[in-house]
ZAMARVEX-118213 format. One line per field, with one value per residue (C-alpha): x, y, z. Coordinates in Angstrom, 2 decimals, always signed. Example, Ala and Ser with C-alpha at 12.3 -4.5 7.8 and 13.67 -1.06 7.14 Angstrom:
BEGIN
east	c(+12.30,+13.67)
north	c(-4.50,-1.06)
up	c(+7.80,+7.14)
//
This chain:
BEGIN
east	c(-34.07,-30.42,-29.58,-28.51,-25.73,-26.83,-23.52,-21.69,-22.16,-20.04,-22.21,-21.78,-20.09,-20.98,-17.75,-18.96,-22.25,-20.41,-18.23,-21.30,-23.02,-19.83,-19.64,-23.29,-22.87,-19.56,-20.98,-24.07,-21.81,-19.74,-22.76,-24.91,-22.42,-22.88,-25.42,-26.68,-26.80,-30.60,-30.62,-28.13,-30.42,-33.44,-31.56,-29.93,-32.75,-30.27,-31.06,-29.81,-27.65,-25.98,-25.36,-23.86,-21.45,-20.34,-19.88,-17.88,-15.59,-15.21,-14.35,-11.71,-10.26,-10.24,-12.29,-15.10,-15.02,-17.64,-19.08,-21.49,-24.24,-27.79,-30.73,-34.12,-37.28,-36.97,-35.00,-31.34,-29.34,-27.88,-24.17,-23.45,-20.75,-18.53,-15.52,-12.11,-10.58,-7.12,-6.81,-5.48,-4.65,-1.88,-3.07,-1.56,-3.07,-0.62,-1.02,+1.29,+2.62,+1.95,+0.92,-0.33,+0.41,-1.86,-3.01,-6.71,-8.59,-11.17,-13.94,-12.21,-11.04,-7.61,-4.98,-2.10,-1.03,+1.83,+2.31,+5.30,+6.35,+5.78,+9.01,+8.92,+10.75,+8.35,+11.08,+12.22,+8.58,+8.03,+11.05,+9.68,+6.26,+7.68,+9.78,+6.84,+4.56,+7.07,+7.38,+3.61,+3.47,+6.26,+4.19,+1.46,+3.14,-0.11,-2.00,-2.36,-1.97,-4.11,-2.42,-1.70,-4.25,-3.14,-5.26,-3.55,-3.99,-3.91,-5.09,-3.95,-4.28,-5.50,-4.22,-0.64,-0.61,+1.12,+0.36,-0.74,-1.91,-1.05,-0.55,-0.61,+2.01,+3.86,+4.15,+3.39,+3.80,+5.37,+5.32,+4.38,+2.83,+5.75,+8.50,+6.22,+5.10,+8.72,+9.77,+6.85,+6.07,+2.36,-0.08,-0.71,-3.97,-3.86,-6.82,-7.58,-8.49,-12.00,-12.71,-11.37,-13.86,-16.65,-15.59,-15.48,-19.07,-20.33,-18.50,-18.40,-20.64,-24.29,-24.60,-26.09,-28.90,-27.75,-26.85,-25.98,-23.55,-20.81,-18.16,-16.34,-13.03,-11.72,-8.23,-5.17,-7.06,-10.54,-11.49,-14.68,-15.47,-18.46,-20.63,-23.27,-25.80,-24.00,-20.55,-17.44,-16.73,-13.06,-13.22,-10.46,-6.99,-8.68,-9.56,-13.32,-14.39,-11.72,-14.28,-11.79,-9.78,-12.74,-11.94,-14.53,-12.61,-9.83,-8.29,-8.46,-5.61,-3.00,-3.64,-1.07,-2.44,-1.14,-4.50,-6.11,-9.30,-10.03,-12.83,-10.34,-8.72,-11.96,-13.25,-10.21,-8.55,-5.87,-8.53,-10.00,-6.53,-6.04,-9.35,-8.35,-4.88,-6.40,-8.08,-5.56,-1.83,-1.00,+2.26,+3.80,+2.77,-0.88,-2.94,-6.51,-6.91,-5.91,-8.55,-11.23,-10.13,-10.43,-13.92,-14.90,-13.95,-16.39,-13.61,-15.53,-12.76,-12.33,-16.07,-16.04,-13.28,-15.04,-18.36,-16.74,-15.30,-18.71,-20.42,-17.70,-18.19,-21.91,-21.51,-19.12,-21.57,-23.92,-21.67,-21.99,-25.76,-26.21,-23.98,-24.72,-27.87,-26.78,-29.13,-26.55,-23.52,-21.14,-18.62,-15.38,-13.63,-12.08,-14.68,-17.28,-16.56,-18.42,-21.17,-24.10,-23.16,-21.42,-23.59,-26.73,-24.72,-23.67,-27.19,-28.74,-26.44,-27.36,-31.10,-30.75,-29.17,-32.02,-34.27,-36.89,-37.81,-36.12,-32.42,-29.89,-29.21,-26.01,-24.35,-20.95,-18.96,-19.54,-16.01,-13.39,-11.57,-8.24,-10.04,-12.38,-9.41,-7.79,-11.03,-11.45,-7.98,-9.08,-12.13,-9.91,-8.08,-11.13,-13.23,-10.74,-11.59,-15.30,-16.24,-18.46,-20.99,-18.42,-19.81,-23.44,-26.02,-27.58,-31.31,-33.57,-34.12,-30.38,-29.90,-32.63,-31.08,-27.72,-29.38,-31.04,-27.65,-25.97,-28.88)
north	c(-20.26,-21.32,-24.65,-27.24,-29.69,-32.97,-34.65,-32.43,-34.16,-31.74,-30.13,-26.41,-25.71,-22.86,-21.23,-21.41,-19.79,-17.01,-16.39,-16.11,-13.72,-11.67,-11.44,-10.37,-7.60,-6.39,-6.20,-4.34,-1.79,-1.50,-0.89,+1.26,+3.12,+5.00,+2.65,+1.98,-1.39,-1.27,-0.77,-3.62,-5.93,-4.96,-5.32,-8.66,-10.34,-11.13,-10.59,-7.30,-9.16,-11.07,-7.85,-6.21,-9.11,-9.06,-5.29,-5.24,-7.90,-5.87,-2.76,-4.71,-5.95,-2.32,-3.12,-0.88,+2.44,+4.67,+7.37,+10.23,+10.08,+10.10,+12.22,+10.80,+12.57,+10.60,+7.77,+6.87,+8.51,+5.80,+5.65,+4.95,+2.60,+2.79,+1.01,+2.03,+3.80,+3.85,+0.28,+0.22,-2.05,-1.77,-2.62,-2.97,-3.07,-4.85,-4.13,-4.75,-1.21,+0.71,-0.45,+1.31,+0.83,+2.53,+2.65,+2.62,+2.54,-0.13,+1.98,+1.93,+5.56,+5.99,+7.83,+7.76,+6.09,+6.00,+4.69,+2.73,+1.08,-2.67,-4.63,-7.23,-9.79,-11.12,-11.54,-7.98,-6.87,-8.67,-6.84,-3.54,-4.05,-5.14,-1.95,+0.28,-1.42,-0.83,+2.80,+3.30,+1.80,+4.10,+7.08,+6.18,+5.33,+6.04,+3.22,-0.45,-2.51,-5.61,-7.05,-6.63,-7.04,-7.43,-7.16,-8.87,-8.82,-12.60,-15.65,-16.74,-20.41,-20.71,-24.30,-23.70,-20.08,-19.03,-16.87,-19.44,-17.49,-13.87,-13.60,-9.80,-9.59,-12.52,-14.21,-17.87,-20.28,-17.63,-17.14,-13.48,-13.88,-15.50,-12.93,-10.00,-11.69,-12.34,-8.76,-7.04,-9.45,-9.28,-11.77,-11.16,-11.88,-12.07,-12.04,-11.65,-8.06,-8.95,-10.85,-7.87,-5.65,-8.03,-7.63,-3.84,-3.83,-6.13,-4.39,-0.73,-0.37,-0.74,-4.54,-5.05,-7.58,-8.79,-12.48,-13.11,-10.62,-10.57,-7.82,-7.37,-5.51,-3.98,-2.54,-3.99,-7.29,-8.39,-10.30,-11.40,-11.94,-14.11,-13.72,-16.48,-17.19,-14.72,-16.30,-15.43,-18.21,-19.16,-22.59,-25.13,-23.56,-20.18,-20.00,-19.43,-16.47,-16.44,-15.49,-12.97,-15.88,-17.68,-17.76,-16.02,-16.50,-19.14,-17.09,-13.80,-11.71,-13.48,-13.16,-13.03,-16.35,-18.11,-18.54,-16.51,-14.49,-14.33,-12.03,-9.56,-9.13,-7.49,-5.80,-4.52,-1.09,-2.53,-3.63,-0.11,+1.31,-1.23,-0.23,+3.42,+2.69,+0.84,+4.06,+6.66,+6.80,+7.20,+7.96,+5.12,+6.71,+7.12,+5.72,+4.70,+7.88,+9.82,+7.94,+8.84,+12.47,+12.52,+11.07,+13.83,+16.34,+14.50,+12.92,+10.60,+7.99,+7.78,+7.22,+4.57,+2.64,+2.89,+1.88,-1.29,-1.98,-1.49,-3.85,-6.46,-6.11,-6.66,-9.66,-11.30,-10.73,-13.12,-15.99,-14.85,-14.46,-17.87,-19.60,-17.75,-15.62,-13.02,-10.41,-7.69,-7.13,-4.41,-2.92,-1.69,+0.13,+3.44,+3.74,+4.31,+8.03,+7.88,+5.59,+7.81,+7.01,+3.63,+2.08,+1.86,+0.04,-2.64,-2.83,-3.38,-6.34,-7.78,-7.45,-9.40,-12.33,-12.95,-15.89,-15.51,-12.73,-9.41,-8.88,-8.46,-4.94,-3.57,-0.67,+0.98,+0.24,+2.44,+3.89,+4.10,+0.79,+1.35,+2.48,-0.54,-2.91,-1.18,-1.21,-4.88,-5.51,-3.77,-6.04,-9.05,-8.43,-7.34,-10.39,-12.54,-10.64,-10.12,-13.76,-16.20,-13.50,-11.32,-9.66,-10.54,-10.41,-13.68,-14.12,-13.75,-17.49,-18.18,-15.45,-16.87,-20.35,-18.99,-17.02,-20.17,-21.90,-19.08,-18.30)
up	c(+34.14,+34.31,+32.72,+35.32,+34.47,+36.05,+35.08,+37.59,+40.94,+42.98,+45.67,+46.23,+49.55,+51.88,+50.68,+47.08,+48.09,+49.93,+46.88,+44.64,+47.04,+47.32,+43.52,+43.28,+45.87,+44.46,+40.94,+42.16,+43.86,+40.68,+38.46,+40.78,+42.98,+45.20,+46.75,+50.28,+52.03,+52.02,+48.25,+47.86,+49.80,+47.69,+44.39,+45.25,+47.17,+49.96,+53.64,+55.08,+57.60,+54.74,+52.81,+55.91,+56.47,+52.83,+52.65,+55.89,+54.41,+51.20,+53.23,+55.21,+51.91,+50.70,+47.60,+48.84,+50.72,+52.29,+50.08,+50.85,+53.48,+52.15,+53.26,+54.22,+55.50,+58.73,+60.29,+60.09,+57.31,+55.02,+54.20,+50.56,+49.31,+46.25,+44.79,+46.09,+43.10,+44.70,+43.37,+39.83,+36.90,+34.30,+30.80,+27.34,+23.86,+21.55,+17.84,+14.85,+14.36,+17.56,+21.01,+24.13,+27.83,+30.38,+34.00,+34.93,+38.23,+39.05,+37.50,+34.12,+34.30,+32.72,+34.72,+32.21,+28.99,+26.53,+23.00,+21.72,+18.47,+18.59,+18.16,+15.40,+17.56,+20.25,+22.88,+22.42,+22.53,+25.85,+27.32,+25.98,+27.51,+30.86,+31.02,+30.03,+32.55,+35.35,+34.24,+34.37,+37.86,+39.06,+37.88,+40.39,+43.72,+45.60,+43.86,+44.77,+41.60,+41.09,+38.01,+34.32,+31.54,+27.92,+24.79,+21.86,+18.08,+18.07,+19.98,+23.44,+24.41,+28.00,+28.22,+27.10,+28.35,+25.12,+22.12,+19.57,+16.53,+15.72,+11.94,+11.76,+14.52,+12.91,+16.32,+16.98,+19.92,+22.12,+25.91,+26.36,+29.80,+31.68,+31.00,+31.89,+35.13,+36.06,+35.31,+37.07,+39.90,+39.03,+37.56,+33.86,+32.02,+28.21,+25.84,+22.16,+21.20,+20.02,+23.25,+25.20,+23.37,+24.39,+28.03,+27.60,+26.31,+29.07,+31.93,+30.89,+27.83,+26.87,+26.86,+30.33,+29.98,+26.54,+26.63,+22.95,+21.48,+18.86,+18.70,+15.39,+15.63,+12.43,+12.09,+10.33,+10.45,+11.47,+14.61,+16.31,+19.97,+20.88,+23.98,+24.10,+26.86,+29.09,+28.66,+26.63,+24.12,+23.61,+21.98,+21.37,+21.59,+22.19,+18.48,+18.62,+16.51,+13.79,+11.15,+9.78,+8.41,+6.84,+3.08,+0.91,-2.35,-2.69,-5.52,-3.61,-2.14,-0.01,+3.73,+6.57,+7.85,+4.70,+2.98,+0.23,+0.08,+3.82,+4.98,+6.48,+3.06,+1.90,+5.05,+7.02,+7.01,+4.73,+2.27,+2.09,+1.47,-1.32,-2.90,-2.83,-4.17,-7.13,-8.26,-7.11,-6.42,-2.73,-0.91,+1.17,+4.47,+3.45,+6.34,+7.02,+9.07,+5.97,+3.99,+6.55,+6.48,+2.68,+2.89,+5.31,+2.60,+0.26,-1.81,-4.18,-4.51,-0.73,-0.27,-3.00,-1.20,+2.18,+0.65,-0.74,+2.70,+4.39,+1.93,+2.58,+6.34,+5.95,+3.66,+6.11,+8.96,+7.16,+8.31,+11.91,+11.70,+10.09,+12.62,+15.88,+15.43,+18.02,+19.45,+18.86,+16.65,+17.82,+15.41,+17.01,+14.19,+13.23,+10.47,+13.21,+13.02,+9.68,+11.00,+9.89,+6.26,+6.50,+9.21,+7.01,+4.32,+6.85,+8.31,+4.87,+4.23,+7.65,+7.01,+3.76,+5.66,+8.11,+7.23,+9.98,+12.39,+12.96,+12.25,+15.07,+16.20,+14.63,+16.39,+16.85,+20.01,+23.06,+22.79,+20.06,+19.32,+21.08,+24.23,+24.03,+23.93,+26.91,+28.90,+28.09,+29.49,+32.71,+32.93,+32.25,+35.54,+37.52,+36.67,+38.57,+41.76,+41.27,+41.76,+39.88,+39.01,+37.21,+34.12,+34.85,+37.62,+38.74,+38.22,+41.26,+41.67,+41.78,+44.38,+46.58,+46.31,+47.44,+50.23,+51.56,+51.70,+53.64,+55.94)
//
């Protein structure tokens, strides 16, 4: 049952009901394409006449196109529907050292992408990204672009529409959205990288039906995205989920946020490199990818550093379990390529944190981290168009209520 807010006295209009039904049908097509109108009616609980009206509108708007014709033993052959993949989205994943700009269709399939060094000055970076976005659009003149989605290693305040907290980028109180909108002529949606990974799991991953989920992104820093009761949690100033900057040891290593001993100082890629450097001299350009490659050759010191990192990840997850008790915890990290050995270490720490019942499921993300952030940026733009039901399917009772309003 959905919780009803009796303090909200605004009555749903027929337009609101139509929007909800449209979102339900569009999301069913997205998830189950190709699909017939009859199957849409059965899956949604809506009348066939209502489904026909909605799908005709979606076809006129060019969100949906006709697919193949089905075969039945007798009777009229059904025509299947699918999303129009000539519509596209430009996305960017902004990280401290290297960022990515790409084009994807509405099904999350990537058509092109390019990498670029991230400028230290945020204003210069905004100019860079605007130019690269325009370049990507010019590469696909046959596509209709719906907007720009940006995944950011930092926090974006939905109220001020500014980057408010990005310690690893060293940006603060900066308008990234405005200059890119002005330069491209398209609406720009910005979201924290961990929240983008939540959207990627919900829209394109294996989280369908899961209503309480936490995604932990691990790279230069550590972020968490929270999905509770079927909704993305952003919190005051967009700062919900900053567990990476929860201090574990006030006398620990200095963090980019200005504090000491934050969780990310023990569980991030940089922490693993520090552990390895403490036991072995490394060249300046030695990277986390190099560390993973060494571990794959059974280098004992590399495994020792990664084991310390995995234990630190698991210990930090105790905070999340105690505070949120999610059904699933998804790890979006480069270390996932060694999940068969590192995953059990994290899972053991999680099991030790549960007071009652079974522990949450801990699993690696459906795709590698950079792709998850880009896919989340695609979903960020799409959810604006897919109506109130974006990212989830309404329960049967809610659908019937809407149906009764629209007749």
